[in-house]
C-alpha positions as a Markdown table, in Angstrom:
| # | Residue | x | y | z |
|---|---|---|---|---|
| 1 | Unk | 0.0 | 0.0 | 0.0 |
| 2 | Unk | 1.3 | 3.5 | -0.9 |
| 3 | Unk | 2.3 | 5.7 | 2.0 |
| 4 | Unk | -0.2 | 8.2 | 3.4 |
| 5 | Unk | 1.3 | 11.2 | 1.6 |
| 6 | Unk | 1.1 | 9.5 | -1.8 |
| 7 | Unk | -2.5 | 8.5 | -1.1 |
| 8 | Unk | -3.4 | 12.1 | -0.3 |
| 9 | Unk | -1.7 | 13.3 | -3.5 |
| 10 | Unk | -3.6 | 10.7 | -5.5 |
| 11 | Unk | -6.9 | 11.6 | -3.8 |
| 12 | Unk | -6.3 | 15.3 | -4.5 |
| 13 | Unk | -5.7 | 14.6 | -8.2 |
| 14 | Unk | -8.9 | 12.5 | -8.4 |
| 15 | Unk | -11.0 | 15.0 | -6.5 |
| 16 | Unk | -9.7 | 17.8 | -8.8 |
| 17 | Unk | -10.8 | 15.7 | -11.8 |
| 18 | Unk | -14.2 | 15.1 | -10.1 |
| 19 | Unk | -14.7 | 18.8 | -9.5 |
| 20 | Unk | -13.9 | 19.6 | -13.1 |
| 21 | Unk | -16.4 | 16.9 | -14.2 |
| 22 | Unk | -19.1 | 18.3 | -11.9 |
| 23 | Unk | -18.5 | 21.7 | -13.5 |
| 24 | Unk | -19.0 | 20.2 | -16.9 |
| 25 | Unk | -22.1 | 18.4 | -15.7 |
| 26 | Unk | -23.5 | 21.7 | -14.4 |
| 27 | Unk | -22.8 | 23.4 | -17.7 |
| 28 | Unk | -24.5 | 20.5 | -19.6 |
| 29 | Unk | -27.5 | 20.7 | -17.2 |
| 30 | Unk | -27.8 | 24.4 | -17.6 |
| 31 | Unk | -27.6 | 24.2 | -21.4 |
| 32 | Unk | -29.9 | 21.0 | -21.6 |
| 33 | Unk | -27.1 | 19.1 | -23.4 |
| 34 | Unk | -28.5 | 15.7 | -22.5 |
| 35 | Unk | -26.2 | 13.8 | -25.0 |
| 36 | Unk | -23.2 | 15.3 | -23.1 |
| 37 | Unk | -24.7 | 14.3 | -19.8 |
| 38 | Unk | -24.9 | 10.7 | -20.9 |
| 39 | Unk | -21.1 | 10.6 | -21.6 |
| 40 | Unk | -20.4 | 12.4 | -18.3 |
| 41 | Unk | -22.4 | 9.9 | -16.3 |
| 42 | Unk | -20.1 | 7.0 | -17.3 |
| 43 | Unk | -17.0 | 9.1 | -16.6 |
| 44 | Unk | -18.5 | 10.2 | -13.2 |
| 45 | Unk | -19.2 | 6.6 | -12.3 |
| 46 | Unk | -15.6 | 5.5 | -13.0 |
| 47 | Unk | -14.3 | 8.5 | -11.1 |
| 48 | Unk | -16.5 | 7.7 | -8.1 |
| 49 | Unk | -15.2 | 4.1 | -8.1 |
| 50 | Unk | -11.6 | 5.4 | -8.2 |
| 51 | Unk | -12.3 | 7.8 | -5.3 |
| 52 | Unk | -13.9 | 5.0 | -3.3 |
| 53 | Unk | -10.8 | 2.8 | -3.8 |
| 54 | Unk | -8.4 | 5.6 | -2.8 |
| 55 | Unk | -10.6 | 6.4 | 0.2 |
| 56 | Unk | -10.5 | 2.7 | 1.3 |
| 57 | Unk | -6.7 | 2.7 | 0.9 |
| 58 | Unk | -6.4 | 5.9 | 3.0 |
| 59 | Unk | -8.6 | 4.3 | 5.6 |
| 60 | Unk | -6.4 | 1.2 | 5.8 |
| 61 | Unk | -3.3 | 3.4 | 5.9 |
| 62 | Unk | -4.7 | 5.4 | 8.8 |
| 63 | Unk | -5.6 | 2.1 | 10.6 |
| 64 | Unk | -2.0 | 0.9 | 10.2 |
| 65 | Unk | -0.7 | 4.2 | 11.6 |
| 66 | Unk | -3.1 | 4.0 | 14.6 |
| 67 | Unk | -5.0 | 7.1 | 13.6 |
| 68 | Unk | -8.7 | 7.6 | 14.1 |
| 69 | Unk | -10.5 | 7.6 | 10.8 |
| 70 | Unk | -12.1 | 11.0 | 11.2 |
| 71 | Unk | -11.1 | 14.6 | 10.4 |
| 72 | Unk | -10.2 | 15.4 | 14.0 |
| 73 | Unk | -8.1 | 12.3 | 14.3 |
| 74 | Unk | -6.2 | 12.9 | 11.1 |
| 75 | Unk | -5.6 | 16.6 | 12.0 |
| 76 | Unk | -4.4 | 15.7 | 15.5 |
| 77 | Unk | -2.0 | 13.1 | 13.9 |
| 78 | Unk | -0.8 | 15.7 | 11.4 |
| 79 | Unk | 0.2 | 18.1 | 14.2 |
| 80 | Unk | 2.5 | 15.4 | 15.6 |
| 81 | Unk | 4.1 | 14.8 | 12.2 |
| 82 | Unk | 5.4 | 18.4 | 11.9 |
| 83 | Unk | 5.2 | 18.1 | 8.1 |
| 84 | Unk | 3.8 | 21.4 | 6.7 |
| 85 | Unk | 3.5 | 20.0 | 3.2 |
| 86 | Unk | 1.4 | 17.0 | 4.3 |
| 87 | Unk | -0.8 | 19.3 | 6.5 |
| 88 | Unk | -1.2 | 21.6 | 3.5 |
| 89 | Unk | -2.1 | 18.7 | 1.2 |
| 90 | Unk | -4.7 | 17.5 | 3.8 |
| 91 | Unk | -6.2 | 21.0 | 3.9 |
| 92 | Unk | -6.3 | 21.1 | 0.1 |
| 93 | Unk | -8.1 | 17.8 | 0.0 |
| 94 | Unk | -10.7 | 19.0 | 2.6 |
| 95 | Unk | -11.3 | 22.1 | 0.5 |
| 96 | Unk | -11.7 | 20.2 | -2.7 |
| 97 | Unk | -14.1 | 17.7 | -1.0 |
| 98 | Unk | -16.2 | 20.7 | 0.2 |
| 99 | Unk | -16.3 | 22.1 | -3.3 |
| 100 | Unk | -17.2 | 18.8 | -4.8 |
| 101 | Unk | -20.0 | 18.4 | -2.3 |
| 102 | Unk | -21.4 | 21.8 | -3.0 |
| 103 | Unk | -21.2 | 21.3 | -6.8 |
| 104 | Unk | -22.9 | 17.9 | -6.5 |
| 105 | Unk | -25.7 | 19.3 | -4.4 |
| 106 | Unk | -26.2 | 22.2 | -6.9 |
| 107 | Unk | -26.3 | 19.7 | -9.8 |
| 108 | Unk | -28.8 | 17.6 | -7.9 |
| 109 | Unk | -31.0 | 20.7 | -7.5 |
| 110 | Unk | -30.7 | 21.4 | -11.2 |
| 111 | Unk | -31.8 | 17.9 | -12.0 |
| 112 | Unk | -34.8 | 18.2 | -9.6 |
| 113 | Unk | -35.8 | 21.5 | -11.3 |
| 114 | Unk | -35.4 | 20.1 | -14.8 |
| 115 | Unk | -37.4 | 17.0 | -13.8 |
| 116 | Unk | -40.2 | 19.1 | -12.3 |
| 117 | Unk | -40.3 | 21.4 | -15.4 |
| 118 | Unk | -40.4 | 18.4 | -17.8 |
| 119 | Unk | -43.1 | 16.7 | -15.7 |
| 120 | Unk | -45.2 | 19.9 | -15.8 |
| 121 | Unk | -44.7 | 20.2 | -19.6 |
| 122 | Unk | -45.7 | 16.6 | -20.1 |
| 123 | Unk | -48.8 | 17.1 | -17.9 |
| 124 | Unk | -49.7 | 20.1 | -20.0 |
| 125 | Unk | -49.2 | 18.3 | -23.3 |
| 126 | Unk | -51.2 | 15.3 | -22.2 |
| 127 | Unk | -53.9 | 17.3 | -20.6 |
| 128 | Unk | -53.4 | 16.1 | -17.1 |
| 129 | Unk | -52.5 | 19.5 | -15.8 |
| 130 | Unk | -55.6 | 21.6 | -15.0 |
| 131 | Unk | -57.8 | 19.2 | -16.8 |
| 132 | Unk | -60.7 | 20.8 | -18.7 |
| 133 | Unk | -58.8 | 23.9 | -19.7 |
| 134 | Unk | -56.8 | 22.4 | -22.6 |
| 135 | Unk | -57.6 | 20.7 | -25.8 |
| 136 | Unk | -58.1 | 17.0 | -25.7 |
| 137 | Unk | -57.2 | 14.3 | -28.2 |
| 138 | Unk | -60.3 | 15.1 | -30.2 |
| 139 | Unk | -59.3 | 18.8 | -30.6 |
| 140 | Unk | -62.0 | 20.0 | -28.2 |
| 141 | Unk | -61.8 | 21.3 | -24.7 |
| 142 | Unk | -63.2 | 19.0 | -22.1 |
| 143 | Unk | -65.4 | 21.6 | -20.3 |
| 144 | Unk | -69.0 | 22.4 | -21.0 |
| 145 | Unk | -70.1 | 22.0 | -24.6 |
| 146 | Unk | -71.2 | 25.6 | -24.9 |
| 147 | Unk | -67.5 | 26.5 | -25.0 |
| 148 | Unk | -66.5 | 24.0 | -27.7 |
| 149 | Unk | -65.1 | 25.2 | -30.9 |
| 150 | Unk | -67.5 | 24.2 | -33.6 |
| 151 | Unk | -66.6 | 23.9 | -37.3 |
| 152 | Unk | -70.2 | 23.2 | -38.3 |
| 153 | Unk | -71.0 | 26.7 | -39.5 |
């Protein structure tokens, strides 16, 4: 297993790629580029698998070092190491993780909004939304016959 500092460096690189991917995903959502989103989903899945693997390796490394697997435990251990570069790398990783979380939540909100808008449009098109005020499949509105459009003039 790679040493802790190498794992952190690998994780930073992977999270940086993940953040860049989330930004691409956001742009594709914003611009309704669904073909781009399909390609990004596969890449995102692969990157999530990689991040999971690195995270498991980091967890094992910390166990071998006798460090509690939580932020406080790692930060306490880092203070004893007196290694400013390692401490800085940990801080960079934490910042990137927060950024990724924020972007992922934002993209989730965009997906929810797009889904709601598409559902409303579909309801409108199929006449399920505010039934009786739109034209049905026969070209007539479904409310009272005195309001129907008649072509029998």
